[in-house]
C-alpha positions as CSV (number, residue, x, y, z in Angstrom):
1,X,-3.7,68.1,-105.5
2,X,-7.3,69.8,-105.3
3,X,-9.3,70.9,-108.5
4,X,-8.9,74.5,-108.3
5,X,-6.0,73.9,-110.3
6,X,-5.1,73.2,-113.7
7,X,-2.1,72.9,-116.0
8,X,-0.8,76.3,-117.3
9,X,-1.7,77.5,-121.1
10,X,0.4,79.7,-122.9
11,X,-2.9,81.3,-124.6
12,X,-3.4,81.9,-121.3
13,X,-1.5,84.1,-120.6
14,X,-2.0,86.3,-123.7
15,X,-5.6,86.3,-123.6
16,X,-5.0,87.7,-119.8
17,X,-3.2,90.4,-121.5
18,X,-5.0,91.4,-123.7
19,X,-8.6,91.1,-120.9
20,X,-6.2,93.1,-118.5
21,X,-6.3,96.3,-121.6
22,X,-9.9,96.5,-121.4
23,X,-10.3,96.9,-117.2
24,X,-10.2,99.7,-114.6
25,X,-9.4,99.7,-111.4
26,X,-11.2,102.5,-109.3
27,X,-10.7,102.9,-105.2
28,X,-11.9,104.7,-102.7
29,X,-12.5,105.2,-99.9
30,X,-14.5,102.8,-97.8
31,X,-18.0,104.3,-95.7
32,X,-18.2,101.5,-93.4
33,X,-15.3,99.4,-91.7
34,X,-15.9,95.8,-92.5
35,X,-14.2,92.6,-91.3
36,X,-11.8,91.0,-93.8
37,X,-12.7,87.5,-93.2
38,X,-16.6,88.5,-93.3
39,X,-15.9,89.7,-96.8
40,X,-13.6,86.9,-97.8
41,X,-17.1,84.9,-97.5
42,X,-16.7,81.2,-98.7
43,X,-14.7,81.8,-102.0
44,X,-13.5,84.4,-101.9
45,X,-9.7,86.3,-101.3
46,X,-8.2,87.3,-97.9
47,X,-4.7,88.2,-96.5
48,X,-4.6,90.3,-93.2
49,X,-2.7,90.6,-90.2
50,X,-4.2,91.5,-86.9
51,X,-7.8,92.7,-88.9
52,X,-5.7,95.0,-91.5
53,X,-4.8,93.7,-95.0
54,X,-6.9,92.5,-98.2
55,X,-10.2,90.8,-98.8
56,X,-11.9,89.8,-102.1
57,X,-14.7,88.9,-103.6
58,X,-14.8,87.9,-107.3
59,X,-13.1,87.3,-110.2
60,X,-12.3,89.7,-112.6
61,X,-9.0,88.3,-114.4
62,X,-6.8,84.6,-113.9
63,X,-3.9,84.5,-115.0
64,X,-2.2,80.8,-115.3
65,X,1.2,81.1,-114.7
66,X,4.1,78.8,-116.1
67,X,5.2,75.7,-114.9
68,X,9.6,74.0,-114.6
69,X,12.5,75.8,-113.6
70,X,12.4,79.6,-113.4
71,X,8.4,79.6,-112.9
72,X,8.3,82.1,-111.0
73,X,10.8,84.5,-112.1
74,X,8.5,84.1,-115.2
75,X,5.2,84.4,-114.0
76,X,7.0,87.5,-111.4
77,X,7.3,89.4,-115.1
78,X,4.1,88.1,-116.3
79,X,2.1,89.5,-113.3
80,X,3.6,93.1,-113.6
81,X,2.8,93.3,-117.0
82,X,-1.0,91.9,-116.9
83,X,-1.7,94.2,-113.2
84,X,0.3,97.4,-115.5
85,X,-2.0,96.9,-118.4
86,X,-5.2,98.0,-115.9
87,X,-6.5,100.8,-115.8
88,X,-5.8,103.1,-112.0
89,X,-8.1,105.3,-110.8
90,X,-7.0,105.5,-107.6
91,X,-7.5,108.2,-104.4
92,X,-6.3,106.5,-101.8
93,X,-2.8,105.8,-102.8
94,X,-1.3,102.9,-100.3
95,X,0.5,99.5,-101.0
96,X,-2.7,97.3,-102.0
97,X,-4.7,99.8,-103.5
98,X,-5.7,99.5,-107.3
99,X,-6.0,96.4,-109.2
100,X,-4.3,93.4,-106.6
101,X,-3.0,89.4,-108.3
102,X,-3.7,86.7,-104.8
103,X,-2.1,83.5,-105.2
104,X,-1.0,80.5,-103.2
105,X,2.1,79.1,-105.0
106,X,2.8,75.5,-104.9
107,X,5.7,74.0,-103.4
108,X,6.8,72.1,-106.7
109,X,8.4,73.6,-110.1
110,X,5.9,70.9,-112.0
111,X,2.5,72.0,-109.9
112,X,0.3,74.3,-111.7
113,X,-0.6,77.3,-110.7
114,X,-2.7,80.6,-110.9
115,X,-3.2,83.8,-109.8
116,X,-6.5,86.1,-109.2
117,X,-8.1,89.5,-109.7
118,X,-10.5,89.9,-107.3
119,X,-14.0,92.3,-109.0
120,X,-14.1,93.1,-105.7
121,X,-10.7,94.5,-102.7
122,X,-11.9,95.4,-99.4
123,X,-8.2,97.1,-97.9
124,X,-7.8,98.3,-94.3
125,X,-4.2,99.3,-93.8
126,X,-2.8,99.6,-90.4
127,X,-3.1,103.2,-89.4
128,X,-6.9,102.4,-89.9
129,X,-7.5,104.0,-93.4
130,X,-9.4,101.6,-95.3
131,X,-10.5,101.5,-98.9
132,X,-12.7,99.5,-102.0
133,X,-11.1,98.7,-105.4
134,X,-13.4,97.7,-107.5
135,X,-12.0,96.0,-111.1
136,X,-14.2,95.6,-114.0
137,X,-14.7,96.7,-117.9
138,X,-14.9,100.9,-118.2
139,X,-18.3,100.8,-118.8
140,X,-19.9,98.3,-115.9
141,X,-21.9,99.2,-113.2
142,X,-20.6,99.9,-109.8
143,X,-19.9,97.1,-107.6
144,X,-22.1,97.1,-104.1
145,X,-19.4,96.9,-101.1
146,X,-20.4,93.7,-100.2
147,X,-22.0,91.7,-97.0
148,X,-21.1,88.8,-95.4
149,X,-22.2,85.6,-96.9
150,X,-24.9,83.1,-96.1
151,X,-24.3,80.2,-93.2
152,X,-23.9,76.2,-94.7
153,X,-24.8,73.6,-92.9
154,X,-21.9,71.3,-91.1
155,X,-20.8,68.2,-91.2
156,X,-21.6,65.5,-88.6
157,X,-19.2,62.2,-89.1
158,X,-15.4,62.6,-90.8
159,X,-12.6,60.0,-91.7
160,X,-9.2,61.0,-90.8
161,X,-7.0,59.3,-92.3
162,X,-2.7,59.4,-92.4
163,X,-1.5,58.7,-96.2
164,X,1.1,56.9,-94.3
165,X,1.4,54.6,-91.1
166,X,3.5,56.3,-88.4
167,X,5.9,53.9,-88.3
168,X,6.5,53.9,-92.2
169,X,7.2,58.0,-92.0
170,X,10.0,57.1,-88.7
171,X,11.7,55.0,-91.1
172,X,12.3,57.8,-94.0
173,X,13.2,59.9,-91.2
174,X,16.2,57.4,-89.7
175,X,17.0,57.6,-93.9
176,X,17.5,61.3,-94.6
177,X,19.8,60.9,-90.9
178,X,22.0,59.0,-91.9
179,X,21.9,60.8,-95.8
180,X,23.3,63.9,-93.2
181,X,25.1,61.6,-90.6
182,X,27.5,60.6,-94.4
183,X,28.0,64.7,-95.3
184,X,25.7,65.8,-98.4
185,X,23.2,67.7,-96.4
186,X,23.0,70.1,-93.7
187,X,19.5,70.1,-93.4
188,X,16.1,68.9,-94.8
189,X,12.3,69.2,-94.5
190,X,10.0,65.8,-94.6
191,X,6.2,66.4,-94.4
192,X,3.5,64.2,-92.9
193,X,-0.1,64.1,-94.2
194,X,-3.5,63.4,-92.8
195,X,-7.2,63.5,-94.9
196,X,-10.3,64.5,-93.8
197,X,-13.7,63.4,-95.2
198,X,-16.5,64.8,-94.4
199,X,-20.3,63.5,-95.1
200,X,-21.4,67.1,-95.9
201,X,-19.7,70.1,-97.7
202,X,-16.3,72.3,-95.8
203,X,-17.8,75.2,-95.2
204,X,-13.7,77.6,-96.0
205,X,-15.4,80.7,-93.9
206,X,-16.3,78.6,-90.6
207,X,-12.7,76.9,-90.9
208,X,-10.7,80.3,-91.7
209,X,-13.0,81.7,-88.9
210,X,-11.8,78.9,-86.2
211,X,-8.1,78.7,-86.9
212,X,-8.0,82.9,-87.2
213,X,-9.3,82.9,-84.1
214,X,-7.4,80.4,-82.2
215,X,-3.9,81.9,-84.1
216,X,-1.7,84.3,-82.6
217,X,-2.4,87.8,-83.0
218,X,0.5,88.2,-85.6
219,X,-0.1,85.7,-87.5
220,X,-1.0,85.9,-91.2
221,X,-4.9,85.0,-91.7
222,X,-5.2,83.7,-95.6
223,X,-7.7,82.2,-97.7
224,X,-7.2,81.5,-101.8
225,X,-8.5,79.5,-104.3
226,X,-9.9,76.8,-101.1
227,X,-6.2,77.1,-99.6
228,X,-6.8,78.6,-96.4
229,X,-4.5,79.2,-92.8
230,X,-2.9,80.7,-90.3
231,X,0.8,81.4,-90.9
232,X,3.7,82.2,-88.4
233,X,6.1,82.8,-91.2
234,X,6.4,86.0,-93.6
235,X,7.9,84.8,-96.6
236,X,8.6,88.4,-97.5
237,X,6.8,91.6,-97.9
238,X,7.5,94.9,-99.9
239,X,6.5,97.7,-99.1
240,X,7.1,100.7,-100.9
241,X,11.8,100.0,-101.1
242,X,11.4,98.1,-97.1
243,X,11.9,93.9,-97.6
244,X,11.1,92.2,-94.4
245,X,11.2,88.7,-93.7
246,X,10.7,86.5,-90.2
247,X,12.0,83.0,-91.0
248,X,11.3,80.7,-88.2
249,X,13.3,77.6,-87.6
250,X,13.6,75.8,-84.5
251,X,10.1,74.2,-82.6
252,X,9.4,73.4,-79.1
253,X,6.1,72.7,-77.8
254,X,3.4,74.9,-75.8
255,X,1.0,74.4,-73.3
256,X,-0.3,77.6,-71.7
257,X,1.5,77.1,-68.7
258,X,3.4,80.6,-68.0
259,X,6.6,78.7,-66.4
260,X,6.9,75.5,-68.8
261,X,6.4,77.7,-72.0
262,X,9.5,80.2,-70.7
263,X,11.5,76.7,-69.0
264,X,10.7,75.4,-72.9
265,X,11.4,78.7,-74.8
266,X,14.7,78.8,-72.8
267,X,15.5,75.1,-73.4
268,X,14.8,75.7,-77.5
269,X,17.1,78.8,-77.7
270,X,20.0,76.8,-75.6
271,X,19.7,73.8,-78.6
272,X,22.1,73.5,-80.8
273,X,20.7,71.7,-82.8
274,X,17.6,74.3,-83.1
275,X,20.7,76.9,-83.1
276,X,22.3,75.4,-85.9
277,X,19.0,75.2,-88.2
278,X,17.6,77.8,-87.6
279,X,21.4,79.7,-88.7
280,X,21.1,77.9,-91.7
281,X,17.7,79.3,-92.3
282,X,19.5,82.9,-91.6
283,X,21.8,83.1,-93.6
284,X,20.1,81.5,-97.0
285,X,17.5,84.7,-96.3
286,X,20.4,86.8,-95.8
287,X,22.1,85.6,-98.2
288,X,19.5,85.9,-101.1
289,X,17.4,89.2,-99.7
290,X,21.2,90.9,-100.1
291,X,21.9,91.0,-104.1
292,X,18.1,93.6,-104.0
293,X,19.5,95.5,-101.8
294,X,21.1,98.5,-101.0
295,X,21.1,97.3,-97.3
296,X,20.0,94.4,-95.2
297,X,20.4,93.3,-91.9
298,X,18.9,90.6,-89.2
299,X,18.4,91.0,-85.6
300,X,21.8,89.8,-84.4
301,X,19.8,86.9,-81.6
302,X,16.6,84.6,-82.2
303,X,13.8,85.9,-80.4
304,X,10.7,82.9,-79.5
305,X,7.1,83.4,-81.2
306,X,4.4,81.3,-79.6
307,X,2.2,79.7,-82.9
308,X,-0.6,78.0,-81.0
309,X,0.3,75.0,-79.6
310,X,4.2,75.3,-80.5
311,X,6.5,78.1,-80.1
312,X,9.2,78.8,-82.6
313,X,12.8,80.6,-83.0
314,X,12.7,83.4,-85.0
315,X,14.6,86.0,-86.9
316,X,13.6,89.6,-88.0
317,X,15.3,90.3,-91.7
318,X,14.8,93.8,-92.9
319,X,16.0,96.4,-95.8
320,X,15.8,98.2,-98.2
321,X,15.6,97.8,-101.7
322,X,18.4,99.4,-104.4
323,X,16.7,101.1,-107.0
324,X,14.0,99.8,-109.1
325,X,12.9,98.1,-106.1
326,X,12.2,93.8,-106.6
327,X,8.8,93.5,-106.7
328,X,7.2,91.2,-104.4
329,X,7.4,88.1,-106.5
330,X,10.0,88.8,-107.8
331,X,11.6,88.6,-104.2
332,X,9.6,85.2,-103.8
333,X,10.9,83.9,-106.2
334,X,14.3,84.2,-105.3
335,X,13.4,82.8,-102.0
336,X,11.1,80.0,-102.6
337,X,11.6,77.0,-101.1
338,X,13.8,78.7,-97.6
339,X,16.0,76.0,-95.8
340,X,12.6,76.1,-93.3
341,X,10.5,74.3,-95.6
342,X,12.4,72.5,-97.7
343,X,16.7,72.3,-96.4
344,X,19.5,73.0,-97.3
345,X,21.8,72.6,-99.7
346,X,18.0,73.1,-101.7
347,X,18.6,71.5,-104.7
348,X,19.9,68.4,-102.9
349,X,17.2,68.1,-99.6
350,X,14.8,68.6,-103.4
351,X,16.3,65.3,-104.4
352,X,16.3,63.5,-101.1
353,X,12.8,65.0,-100.2
354,X,11.2,63.9,-103.9
355,X,13.0,60.0,-102.2
356,X,11.1,59.9,-98.9
357,X,8.2,61.7,-98.4
358,X,5.5,60.0,-101.1
359,X,3.4,62.5,-101.2
360,X,2.4,65.0,-103.1
361,X,3.5,68.4,-101.2
362,X,0.8,70.7,-103.9
363,X,0.6,74.5,-102.2
364,X,1.5,73.1,-98.1
365,X,4.6,75.0,-97.7
366,X,4.6,77.2,-100.4
367,X,3.9,80.7,-101.3
368,X,0.6,82.4,-100.8
369,X,0.3,86.2,-100.9
370,X,-0.6,89.1,-102.6
371,X,0.9,91.4,-105.5
372,X,-0.3,95.2,-106.5
373,X,0.4,97.1,-109.4
374,X,3.2,98.6,-108.0
375,X,5.4,95.1,-106.4
376,X,4.0,96.0,-103.3
377,X,3.0,93.4,-101.2
378,X,3.1,90.6,-98.5
379,X,3.5,86.5,-98.9
380,X,4.1,83.8,-96.4
381,X,5.1,81.2,-96.3
382,X,1.9,78.4,-96.9
383,X,1.8,76.6,-93.6
384,X,-0.5,76.0,-90.8
385,X,-3.5,75.5,-92.8
386,X,-5.8,73.0,-95.0
387,X,-6.8,73.3,-98.7
388,X,-10.6,72.1,-99.2
389,X,-12.4,70.2,-101.7
390,X,-15.5,69.7,-101.8
391,X,-16.5,67.2,-98.9
392,X,-12.3,66.3,-98.5
393,X,-9.7,68.1,-96.4
394,X,-5.7,67.7,-96.9
395,X,-3.9,68.7,-93.7
396,X,0.1,68.5,-93.9
397,X,3.1,69.3,-91.7
398,X,6.9,69.2,-91.6
399,X,9.8,69.0,-89.0
400,X,13.2,70.4,-90.2
401,X,15.6,67.3,-90.0
402,X,19.1,67.3,-88.9
403,X,22.1,65.2,-88.1
404,X,21.3,64.6,-84.5
405,X,17.6,64.0,-85.1
406,X,14.9,61.4,-83.3
407,X,12.8,60.4,-85.3
408,X,10.2,59.5,-82.8
409,X,11.2,63.2,-81.4
410,X,10.4,64.9,-85.5
411,X,7.0,62.6,-85.0
412,X,5.8,64.8,-81.8
413,X,6.9,67.9,-83.4
414,X,4.4,67.5,-87.2
415,X,1.3,65.8,-84.8
416,X,1.8,69.5,-82.5
417,X,1.7,71.1,-85.7
418,X,-1.5,69.3,-87.2
419,X,-3.5,69.3,-84.2
420,X,-5.0,73.0,-84.4
421,X,-5.6,73.0,-87.7
422,X,-6.9,69.9,-87.9
423,X,-9.3,70.9,-84.6
424,X,-10.6,73.5,-87.4
425,X,-11.5,71.4,-89.7
426,X,-13.5,68.9,-87.1
427,X,-16.0,69.7,-84.8
428,X,-18.8,67.3,-82.8
């Protein structure tokens, strides 16, 4: 577990609400166009796609979230109360303006988590509108627009180890397949972990830039409290009364050769195993979002989404929220974890993960993103990333196990998913 997280204290939540009442958020149009990754630097936060999104620095407020069953439902209410308590002056009035809370939520209910309201946030909308929000006491001096941070010295040597041998992990996959064939489960996701130890501090800004540069432009680039990555998968977004999710399940390789990749994509689309795995996730997302909506639907057929050296089956889900519209965090609470990162049925899959995986996922396969005071926001599935802690980095990758899965093929899939992230962390 990263040193960034600590157990929640109920007194923190009371003090956070009291502290929020003394803060003012001021949003003005930005004078200059800024690189969001440069704004975040090595210690800030960012959530962006194709150069659009939000980035911030500093800490106006931190709220430590509850743990245990129902934690995300309670967290949604507590975060909404804290953001609503901050006085707002907003001349732009777009989603992401005003006070914004960034969160990297762990996979498991028992793990600690917090959200941070940055002291300064820079935003860039899809239409090019730019703004700067500052959050602080009413009498605080204005915060200047940020410049890029200074470069840091790079490590010169690394050790890279797996926390479980490939053969032992394949044995766990074989056990999972036996459980699935017994008929109690439709799918379970098992992850592998690789740990990197460097001879100098690992710089978040450098690694995030490498991940962003190597990822497709549709990737969701994120950094919150030492968790950073470029996820291909949108868990859920809420803009006004429009909700979207872009679940992915079913994977094959990608070589860079157009004809080879087209053949692999066609094989993936024709794969009964992968289509069944994908449909489990789509059905769950539709069924979960429907109670919040007056209308929701998904694409009739999955499409292929390229994600570095792999490609996935993906289907866009979109709906219109009923009034009053649920906040993005309430939608996260309902959706997480999807079958794409856990399995189905959820409770049985979680129990099997606890028994077979032999690791603490931390914030891997959790939810990472932001929410504003109106409940708008974006959350990605926290995959294709790394959790940094000083000189140490944890990189995890998972794969969906079905009744006809072959352990060696599933091992190869995790290796393909791990490779681009490890390449961004470990550089000669």
